[in-house]
TORVOVO-263078 format. One record per atom (N, C-alpha, C): atom name; y, z, x; residue number from 1. Coordinates in Angstrom, 1 decimal, padded with zeros to 4 digits. Each point is the difference from the previous one (the first is absolute). Last residue first. Example, Ala and Ser with C-alpha at 12.3 -4.5 7.8 and 13.67 -1.06 7.14 Angstrom:
% TORVOVO-263078
atom|py|pz|px|n
N|-002.2|007.1|012.8|2
CA|001.1|000.0|000.9|2
C|001.1|000.8|-000.8|2
N|-005.7|-000.1|000.3|1
CA|001.2|000.0|-000.9|1
C|001.2|000.0|000.9|1
This chain:
% TORVOVO-263078
atom|py|pz|px|n
N|044.0|-050.9|003.6|194
CA|000.6|-001.2|000.5|194
C|-001.1|-000.8|000.8|194
N|000.7|004.0|-004.0|193
CA|-001.0|-000.7|000.8|193
C|000.5|-001.2|000.6|193
N|002.4|003.2|-002.9|192
CA|-000.1|000.3|001.3|192
C|-001.1|-000.6|000.7|192
N|001.4|-000.6|-004.7|191
CA|-000.3|001.4|000.3|191
C|-000.2|000.4|001.4|191
N|001.2|-004.3|-002.2|190
CA|-001.3|000.3|-000.1|190
C|-000.3|001.5|000.3|190
N|004.4|-001.9|000.5|189
CA|-000.4|000.0|-001.4|189
C|-001.5|000.3|-000.2|189
N|001.7|-000.2|004.3|188
CA|000.6|001.2|-000.6|188
C|-000.3|-000.1|-001.5|188
N|-001.4|-003.5|002.6|187
CA|-000.8|001.2|000.4|187
C|000.5|001.2|-000.7|187
N|002.3|-004.2|-000.5|186
CA|-001.4|000.1|-000.8|186
C|-000.7|001.2|000.4|186
N|004.0|-000.7|002.4|185
CA|000.2|000.3|-001.4|185
C|-001.2|000.1|-000.8|185
N|-000.4|-001.3|004.5|184
CA|000.4|001.3|-000.1|184
C|000.3|000.5|-001.5|184
N|-001.0|-004.5|000.9|183
CA|-001.2|000.8|000.2|183
C|000.4|001.5|-000.1|183
N|003.5|-003.1|-000.3|182
CA|-000.9|-000.1|-001.2|182
C|-001.2|000.8|000.2|182
N|002.9|-000.5|003.7|181
CA|000.6|000.9|-001.1|181
C|-000.8|000.0|-001.3|181
N|-001.6|-002.7|003.5|180
CA|000.0|001.4|000.4|180
C|000.7|000.8|-001.0|180
N|000.3|-004.6|-000.7|179
CA|-001.4|000.4|000.0|179
C|-000.2|001.5|000.2|179
N|004.4|-002.1|000.7|178
CA|-000.4|000.3|-001.5|178
C|-001.4|000.4|-000.1|178
N|002.3|001.3|004.6|177
CA|-000.2|-001.3|-000.7|177
C|-000.5|000.2|-001.5|177
N|003.2|003.3|003.0|176
CA|-001.4|-000.1|-000.4|176
C|000.0|-001.4|-000.7|176
N|003.5|001.8|003.8|175
CA|-000.2|-000.7|-001.3|175
C|-001.5|-000.1|-000.2|175
N|003.4|003.5|002.8|174
CA|-001.2|-000.8|000.1|174
C|-000.2|-000.7|-001.3|174
N|003.5|003.3|001.4|173
CA|000.3|-001.5|-000.1|173
C|-001.3|-000.9|000.1|173
N|000.6|004.9|-000.1|172
CA|000.0|-000.5|001.4|172
C|000.2|-001.6|-000.1|172
N|-000.1|002.6|-004.0|171
CA|001.0|000.7|000.8|171
C|000.0|-000.7|001.4|171
N|-003.3|-001.4|-003.1|170
CA|001.4|-000.4|-000.4|170
C|001.0|000.5|000.8|170
N|-004.4|001.4|000.7|169
CA|000.2|-001.4|000.5|169
C|001.3|-000.6|-000.5|169
N|-001.2|004.4|-001.2|168
CA|000.4|-000.1|001.3|168
C|000.1|-001.4|000.5|168
N|-001.4|000.6|-004.5|167
CA|001.4|000.6|000.2|167
C|000.4|000.0|001.5|167
N|-004.4|-001.2|-001.1|166
CA|000.9|-001.0|-000.5|166
C|001.4|000.4|000.2|166
N|-003.2|003.1|001.0|165
CA|000.0|-001.0|001.0|165
C|000.9|-001.2|-000.4|165
N|-000.5|003.7|-002.9|164
CA|000.7|000.3|001.2|164
C|000.1|-001.1|001.0|164
N|-002.7|-000.5|-003.8|163
CA|001.4|-000.1|-000.4|163
C|000.9|000.4|001.2|163
N|-004.7|000.4|000.7|162
CA|000.4|-001.4|-000.2|162
C|001.5|-000.1|-000.4|162
N|-001.8|004.3|000.2|161
CA|000.1|-000.5|001.4|161
C|000.3|-001.5|-000.1|161
N|-000.6|002.3|-004.0|160
CA|001.2|000.5|000.6|160
C|000.1|-000.6|001.4|160
N|-004.0|-000.9|-002.3|159
CA|001.1|-000.6|-000.6|159
C|001.3|000.4|000.6|159
N|-003.9|002.1|001.6|158
CA|000.0|-001.5|000.3|158
C|001.2|-000.7|-000.6|158
N|-000.7|004.5|-001.3|157
CA|000.4|-000.1|001.4|157
C|000.1|-001.5|000.4|157
N|-001.7|001.0|-004.2|156
CA|001.4|000.2|000.0|156
C|000.6|-000.2|001.4|156
N|-004.7|-000.3|-000.5|155
CA|000.7|-001.2|-000.5|155
C|001.5|000.2|000.0|155
N|-002.6|003.7|001.3|154
CA|-000.2|-001.1|000.9|154
C|000.8|-001.2|-000.4|154
N|-000.4|003.6|-003.0|153
CA|000.9|000.3|001.2|153
C|000.0|-001.1|001.0|153
N|-003.1|-000.3|-003.5|152
CA|001.4|-000.3|-000.6|152
C|001.0|000.3|001.2|152
N|-004.5|001.1|000.9|151
CA|000.2|-001.6|-000.1|151
C|001.4|-000.3|-000.4|151
N|-001.2|004.6|000.0|150
CA|000.2|-000.5|001.4|150
C|000.1|-001.5|000.0|150
N|-000.8|002.1|-004.1|149
CA|001.3|000.3|000.4|149
C|000.3|-000.5|001.5|149
N|-004.3|-000.6|-001.9|148
CA|001.0|-000.8|-000.7|148
C|001.4|000.3|000.5|148
N|-003.4|002.8|001.5|147
CA|-000.2|-001.3|000.6|147
C|001.0|-001.0|-000.6|147
N|-000.2|004.3|-001.8|146
CA|000.6|000.0|001.3|146
C|-000.1|-001.4|000.7|146
N|-002.1|000.7|-004.1|145
CA|001.4|000.0|-000.3|145
C|000.7|-000.1|001.5|145
N|-004.5|000.5|-000.1|144
CA|000.3|-001.3|-000.4|144
C|001.5|-000.2|-000.2|144
N|-001.6|004.2|001.0|143
CA|000.0|-000.8|001.1|143
C|000.3|-001.4|-000.3|143
N|-000.6|003.1|-003.5|142
CA|001.2|000.3|000.7|142
C|000.1|-001.0|001.4|142
N|-003.9|000.0|-003.0|141
CA|001.1|-000.7|-000.5|141
C|001.3|000.3|000.7|141
N|-003.9|002.2|001.4|140
CA|-000.3|-001.4|000.1|140
C|001.2|-000.8|-000.6|140
N|000.2|004.6|-000.4|139
CA|000.1|-000.3|001.4|139
C|-000.2|-001.5|000.2|139
N|-000.8|001.8|-004.3|138
CA|001.4|-000.1|000.3|138
C|000.3|-000.3|001.4|138
N|-004.5|000.6|-001.2|137
CA|000.5|-001.2|-000.7|137
C|001.5|-000.1|000.3|137
N|-002.0|003.9|001.5|136
CA|-000.5|-001.1|000.7|136
C|000.5|-001.4|-000.5|136
N|000.9|004.0|-002.4|135
CA|000.8|-000.1|001.3|135
C|-000.4|-001.1|000.8|135
N|-002.6|000.9|-003.7|134
CA|001.3|-000.6|-000.4|134
C|000.9|-000.1|001.1|134
N|-004.2|002.1|000.6|133
CA|-000.1|-001.5|-000.2|133
C|001.3|-000.6|-000.3|133
N|-001.8|004.6|001.5|132
CA|001.4|-000.6|000.2|132
C|000.0|-001.4|-000.2|132
N|-003.6|003.3|-000.6|131
CA|-000.1|-000.8|001.1|131
C|001.3|-000.7|000.4|131
N|-000.5|002.8|-004.0|130
CA|-000.4|000.9|001.1|130
C|000.0|-000.9|001.4|130
N|001.0|-002.1|-004.3|129
CA|001.0|000.9|000.4|129
C|-000.3|000.8|001.3|129
N|-001.5|-004.6|-002.5|128
CA|-000.5|000.9|001.0|128
C|001.0|000.9|000.5|128
N|000.6|-003.6|-003.0|127
CA|-000.5|001.1|-000.7|127
C|-000.6|001.0|000.9|127
N|001.9|-004.1|001.6|126
CA|001.0|000.7|-000.8|126
C|-000.5|001.2|-000.6|126
N|-003.2|-002.8|002.0|125
CA|000.9|000.6|001.1|125
C|001.2|000.8|-000.7|125
N|-002.9|-002.6|-002.7|124
CA|-000.7|001.1|000.5|124
C|000.8|000.8|001.0|124
N|001.8|-004.0|-001.6|123
CA|-000.1|001.1|-001.2|123
C|-000.7|001.2|000.6|123
N|000.1|-003.7|002.8|122
CA|001.4|000.6|-000.1|122
C|000.0|001.1|-001.1|122
N|-003.9|-002.5|000.6|121
CA|000.2|000.8|001.1|121
C|001.4|000.7|-000.1|121
N|-001.0|-003.1|-003.3|120
CA|-000.9|001.1|-000.2|120
C|000.1|001.0|001.2|120
N|002.4|-004.1|000.1|119
CA|000.6|000.9|-001.0|119
C|-000.9|001.3|-000.2|119
N|-001.6|-003.5|002.8|118
CA|001.2|000.7|000.6|118
C|000.6|001.0|-000.9|118
N|-003.5|-002.7|-001.6|117
CA|-000.5|000.9|001.0|117
C|001.1|000.9|000.6|117
N|001.1|-003.5|-002.9|116
CA|-000.5|001.1|-000.8|116
C|-000.5|001.1|001.0|116
N|001.6|-004.1|001.7|115
CA|001.1|000.9|-000.5|115
C|-000.5|001.2|-000.8|115
N|-003.2|-002.2|003.7|114
CA|000.6|-000.4|-001.2|114
C|001.1|001.0|-000.4|114
N|-002.6|000.7|003.9|113
CA|-000.2|-001.5|-000.2|113
C|000.8|-000.5|-001.1|113
N|000.2|004.4|003.5|112
CA|000.1|-000.4|-001.4|112
C|000.0|-001.6|-000.1|112
N|000.3|002.9|004.1|111
CA|-001.3|-000.7|-000.4|111
C|000.0|-000.5|-001.3|111
N|003.7|002.6|001.6|110
CA|-000.1|-001.2|000.8|110
C|-001.2|-000.9|-000.3|110
N|000.4|004.3|-002.1|109
CA|001.1|-000.9|-000.5|109
C|000.0|-001.3|000.7|109
N|-003.0|003.3|001.4|108
CA|-000.4|-000.5|-001.3|108
C|001.1|-000.9|-000.5|108
N|001.0|002.2|004.0|107
CA|-001.2|-001.0|000.2|107
C|-000.4|-000.6|-001.4|107
N|003.3|003.4|-000.2|106
CA|000.5|-001.2|000.7|106
C|-001.1|-001.0|000.3|106
N|-001.2|004.2|-002.0|105
CA|000.7|-000.9|-000.9|105
C|000.6|-001.2|000.6|105
N|-002.6|003.0|002.7|104
CA|-000.7|-000.4|-001.1|104
C|000.8|-001.0|-000.9|104
N|002.0|002.2|003.8|103
CA|-001.0|-001.0|000.3|103
C|-000.7|-000.6|-001.2|103
N|002.9|003.5|-000.8|102
CA|000.8|-001.1|000.6|102
C|-001.0|-001.1|000.3|102
N|-001.7|004.1|-001.4|101
CA|000.5|-000.7|-001.2|101
C|000.7|-001.3|000.6|101
N|-001.8|002.8|003.4|100
CA|-001.0|-000.3|-000.9|100
C|000.6|-001.0|-001.2|100
N|001.6|002.2|004.4|99
CA|000.5|-001.1|-000.6|99
C|-000.9|-000.6|-001.1|99
N|-001.3|003.6|002.7|98
CA|001.5|000.3|-000.1|98
C|000.7|-001.0|-000.8|98
N|-004.6|-000.6|001.0|97
CA|000.2|001.1|-001.0|97
C|001.5|000.4|-000.2|97
N|-001.3|-003.4|003.2|96
CA|-000.3|-000.5|-001.4|96
C|000.2|001.2|-000.9|96
N|000.6|001.1|004.4|95
CA|001.0|-000.9|-000.3|95
C|-000.2|-000.5|-001.5|95
N|-003.4|002.6|002.0|94
CA|001.2|000.8|-000.3|94
C|001.2|-000.9|-000.5|94
N|-003.9|-002.2|001.4|93
CA|-000.3|000.7|-001.3|93
C|001.3|000.9|-000.3|93
N|000.0|-002.1|004.2|92
CA|000.2|-001.0|-001.0|92
C|-000.2|000.7|-001.4|92
N|-001.0|002.7|003.5|91
CA|001.5|-000.3|000.1|91
C|000.3|-001.0|-001.1|91
N|-004.7|001.2|000.7|90
CA|000.8|000.9|-000.8|90
C|001.6|-000.2|000.1|90
N|-004.5|-002.1|001.7|89
CA|001.2|-000.8|-000.5|89
C|001.0|000.9|-000.7|89
N|-004.2|001.6|001.5|88
CA|000.7|-000.3|001.2|88
C|001.2|-001.0|-000.3|88
N|-003.1|001.5|-003.3|87
CA|000.9|001.0|000.3|87
C|000.8|-000.4|001.2|87
N|-002.0|-003.6|-003.6|86
CA|-000.4|000.9|001.0|86
C|001.1|000.9|000.5|86
N|-000.1|-003.2|-003.7|85
CA|000.7|-000.5|001.2|85
C|-000.6|000.8|001.2|85
N|-001.5|000.8|-004.7|84
CA|000.1|-001.5|000.3|84
C|000.3|-000.4|001.4|84
N|-000.3|004.6|-001.3|83
CA|-001.3|-000.6|-000.1|83
C|000.1|-001.5|000.2|83
N|004.1|002.4|000.0|82
CA|-000.9|000.3|001.2|82
C|-001.3|-000.6|-000.1|82
N|002.6|-000.5|-003.8|81
CA|000.5|-000.8|001.1|81
C|-000.7|000.3|001.4|81
N|-001.0|002.5|-003.9|80
CA|-000.5|-001.3|-000.1|80
C|000.5|-000.9|001.1|80
N|001.7|004.4|-000.2|79
CA|-001.6|000.0|000.3|79
C|-000.5|-001.4|-000.1|79
N|004.6|000.7|-001.2|78
CA|-000.3|000.1|001.5|78
C|-001.4|-000.1|000.3|78
N|001.1|000.1|-004.5|77
CA|000.4|-001.3|000.7|77
C|-000.2|000.0|001.4|77
N|-000.6|003.9|-002.4|76
CA|-001.1|-000.9|-000.4|76
C|000.2|-001.4|000.7|76
N|003.4|003.3|000.5|75
CA|-001.2|000.4|000.7|75
C|-001.1|-001.0|-000.2|75
N|004.0|-000.5|-002.5|74
CA|000.1|-000.4|001.4|74
C|-001.2|000.3|000.8|74
N|-000.8|-000.8|-005.2|73
CA|001.1|000.7|000.7|73
C|-000.1|-000.4|001.5|73
N|-001.5|-003.4|-004.1|72
CA|-000.3|001.4|000.6|72
C|001.0|000.5|000.8|72
N|000.1|-004.5|-002.0|71
CA|-001.4|000.3|000.3|71
C|-000.2|001.4|000.6|71
N|004.1|-002.4|-001.3|70
CA|-000.7|000.5|-001.2|70
C|-001.4|000.4|000.3|70
N|003.0|-002.1|003.3|69
CA|000.4|001.4|-000.4|69
C|-000.8|000.6|-001.1|69
N|-001.7|-003.6|003.6|68
CA|000.5|-000.1|-001.4|68
C|000.3|001.5|-000.4|68
N|-002.2|-001.3|004.1|67
CA|001.4|000.4|000.1|67
C|000.6|000.1|-001.5|67
N|-004.5|-001.7|000.8|66
CA|000.0|001.4|000.3|66
C|001.5|000.6|-000.1|66
N|-000.7|-004.7|-000.3|65
CA|-000.4|000.7|-001.2|65
C|000.0|001.5|000.1|65
N|001.1|-002.5|003.8|64
CA|001.0|-000.1|-001.0|64
C|-000.4|000.6|-001.3|64
N|-003.2|-000.3|003.5|63
CA|001.1|001.0|000.3|63
C|001.1|-000.1|-001.1|63
N|-003.4|-003.1|-000.3|62
CA|-000.6|001.3|-000.2|62
C|001.1|001.1|000.2|62
N|001.0|-004.4|001.2|61
CA|-000.1|000.1|-001.5|61
C|-000.5|001.4|-000.4|61
N|000.1|-001.0|004.6|60
CA|001.4|000.1|-000.6|60
C|-000.1|000.1|-001.5|60
N|-004.0|-000.8|002.2|59
CA|000.5|001.3|000.2|59
C|001.4|000.2|-000.5|59
N|-001.7|-004.3|-000.2|58
CA|-000.7|000.8|-000.9|58
C|000.4|001.4|000.1|58
N|001.9|-003.1|003.2|57
CA|000.4|-000.1|-001.4|57
C|-000.6|000.8|-001.1|57
N|-001.6|000.2|004.5|56
CA|001.4|000.6|000.0|56
C|000.5|-000.2|-001.5|56
N|-004.0|-002.1|001.0|55
CA|-000.3|001.4|-000.1|55
C|001.5|000.8|-000.2|55
N|000.2|-004.6|000.9|54
CA|-000.6|000.2|-001.3|54
C|-000.2|001.5|-000.2|54
N|001.5|-001.3|004.3|53
CA|001.0|-000.2|-001.0|53
C|-000.5|000.3|-001.5|53
N|-001.8|002.1|004.8|52
CA|-000.4|-001.0|-001.0|52
C|001.1|000.0|-001.1|52
N|000.3|003.3|003.4|51
CA|000.2|-001.3|000.6|51
C|-000.2|-001.2|-001.1|51
N|001.9|005.2|-000.1|50
CA|-001.1|-000.7|-000.6|50
C|000.2|-001.4|000.5|50
N|003.3|003.1|001.0|49
CA|-001.2|000.7|000.5|49
C|-001.3|-000.6|-000.6|49
N|004.4|-001.7|-000.7|48
CA|000.2|000.5|001.3|48
C|-001.2|000.7|000.5|48
N|000.5|-001.8|-004.5|47
CA|-000.6|-000.9|001.1|47
C|000.3|000.5|001.4|47
N|001.7|002.4|-003.8|46
CA|-001.4|000.2|000.1|46
C|-000.6|-001.0|001.1|46
N|004.5|-000.5|-001.2|45
CA|-000.1|001.3|000.6|45
C|-001.5|000.3|000.3|45
N|001.1|-004.0|-002.2|44
CA|000.4|-000.1|001.3|44
C|-000.3|001.4|000.7|44
N|-000.8|-000.2|-004.6|43
CA|-001.0|-000.8|000.8|43
C|000.3|-000.1|001.5|43
N|003.1|002.0|-003.1|42
CA|-001.1|000.9|000.3|42
C|-001.1|-000.8|000.8|42
N|003.8|-002.4|-001.3|41
CA|000.4|001.1|001.0|41
C|-001.2|000.8|000.3|41
N|000.7|-004.1|-003.0|40
CA|-001.0|000.2|001.0|40
C|000.2|001.1|001.0|40
N|003.1|-001.1|-003.6|39
CA|-001.4|-000.2|-000.6|39
C|-001.1|000.3|000.9|39
N|004.6|002.2|001.5|38
CA|-000.2|-001.2|-000.8|38
C|-001.6|-000.1|-000.5|38
N|004.1|003.4|002.2|37
CA|-001.3|000.1|-000.5|37
C|-000.2|-001.3|-000.9|37
N|004.2|001.2|002.1|36
CA|-001.0|-000.3|001.1|36
C|-001.4|-000.1|-000.6|36
N|003.7|001.2|-002.7|35
CA|000.0|-001.4|000.2|35
C|-000.9|-000.4|001.2|35
N|000.7|004.6|-001.3|34
CA|-000.7|-000.7|-001.1|34
C|-000.1|-001.5|000.3|34
N|000.1|003.7|003.8|33
CA|000.9|-000.7|-000.7|33
C|-000.7|-000.9|-001.1|33
N|-002.0|004.8|001.8|32
CA|000.1|-001.4|000.3|32
C|001.1|-000.7|-000.9|32
N|-000.3|005.3|001.8|31
CA|-000.2|-000.9|-001.0|31
C|000.2|-001.5|000.4|31
N|-001.8|003.8|003.4|30
CA|001.2|-000.5|-000.7|30
C|-000.4|-000.9|-001.0|30
N|-002.2|004.2|003.0|29
CA|-000.4|-001.2|-000.7|29
C|001.2|-000.5|-000.9|29
N|000.7|003.9|002.6|28
CA|-000.7|-001.1|000.9|28
C|-000.3|-001.2|-000.7|28
N|002.1|004.5|-001.4|27
CA|000.5|-001.4|-000.3|27
C|-000.6|-001.1|000.9|27
N|-001.5|004.6|000.4|26
CA|000.0|-000.3|-001.4|26
C|000.6|-001.4|-000.3|26
N|-000.4|002.6|004.2|25
CA|-000.9|-001.2|-000.1|25
C|000.0|-000.4|-001.5|25
N|002.4|003.8|001.7|24
CA|000.7|-001.2|000.5|24
C|-000.8|-001.2|-000.2|24
N|-001.7|004.4|-001.1|23
CA|000.9|-000.6|-001.0|23
C|000.7|-001.2|000.4|23
N|-005.0|001.4|001.7|22
CA|001.4|000.3|000.3|22
C|000.8|-000.6|-001.1|22
N|-005.3|001.6|001.0|21
CA|000.8|-000.8|-000.8|21
C|001.5|000.4|000.2|21
N|-004.2|001.9|002.0|20
CA|000.8|-000.9|000.7|20
C|000.9|-000.9|-000.8|20
N|-003.5|002.3|-002.7|19
CA|-000.1|000.2|001.4|19
C|000.9|-001.1|000.7|19
N|-000.5|000.1|-004.7|18
CA|000.4|001.4|000.3|18
C|-000.1|000.3|001.5|18
N|-000.7|-004.2|-002.6|17
CA|-001.2|000.8|000.3|17
C|000.3|001.5|000.2|17
N|001.8|-004.7|-002.6|16
CA|000.5|001.3|000.5|16
C|-001.2|000.7|000.3|16
N|001.6|-005.3|-001.0|15
CA|-001.1|000.9|000.1|15
C|000.4|001.3|000.7|15
N|002.9|-003.5|-003.1|14
CA|-000.1|000.5|001.4|14
C|-001.2|001.0|-000.1|14
N|002.0|-002.4|-003.8|13
CA|-001.1|-000.6|000.6|13
C|-000.3|000.5|001.4|13
N|003.2|001.5|-003.4|12
CA|000.5|-001.1|000.7|12
C|-001.1|-000.7|000.7|12
N|-000.8|004.0|-002.5|11
CA|000.4|-001.1|-000.9|11
C|000.5|-001.3|000.7|11
N|-003.4|003.1|002.8|10
CA|001.2|000.2|-000.8|10
C|000.4|-001.1|-000.9|10
N|-004.9|001.9|002.1|9
CA|000.9|-001.2|-000.1|9
C|001.2|000.4|-000.9|9
N|-003.4|003.2|003.1|8
CA|000.6|-000.3|-001.3|8
C|000.9|-001.3|000.1|8
N|-003.7|003.9|002.5|7
CA|000.5|-001.5|000.0|7
C|000.5|-000.2|-001.3|7
N|-002.2|004.2|001.5|6
CA|001.4|-000.1|000.1|6
C|000.5|-001.4|000.1|6
N|-004.5|001.9|-000.8|5
CA|000.3|-000.3|001.3|5
C|001.5|-000.2|000.4|5
N|-001.7|000.8|-004.5|4
CA|-000.5|001.0|000.8|4
C|000.3|-000.1|001.5|4
N|001.1|-003.5|-003.0|3
CA|000.8|001.1|-000.2|3
C|-000.3|001.2|000.8|3
N|-002.8|-003.9|-000.1|2
CA|001.2|-000.1|000.9|2
C|000.9|001.1|-000.2|2
N|-005.4|000.0|-000.4|1
CA|001.2|000.0|-000.9|1
C|001.2|-000.1|000.9|1
């Protein structure tokens, strides 16, 4: 019995044995970026220690099913992962446990083949209060907004740069030919793609 030996899995997935456990080690497993997790993230992680691609894919499917937040508590999940991946891969297992809902929902979303599949995963994530599914969906949406913002800023910068170049050419008396002036005007009208 693990409780009798003083071994306990905390809510965060950290194995606490009571021997040599330091508080500065508590943040050792960091949260994964939701955009770094794609449809094959698990398979790539597993392929680091399983050479056969087919075996790696099957194991990734089993691990994904084990990570499903509706399949039991952290300790049960940890035990199943140790059985699947072996104890010597415990660092990978710790990372999976610390990012259980992130890995599960992000991989499932990226693997969705139809809009219905994607909607079902999004609905399950939104309903997963304990795993933070709604926060994961929000993080996925926020970065999309940040990417759009960055693209808009780049287009604005390009447009301002072209206008400044035209202004400087006028100040220096450099004459732009009609083709160059039309190309710069068309680039401004297209939103900055010259």
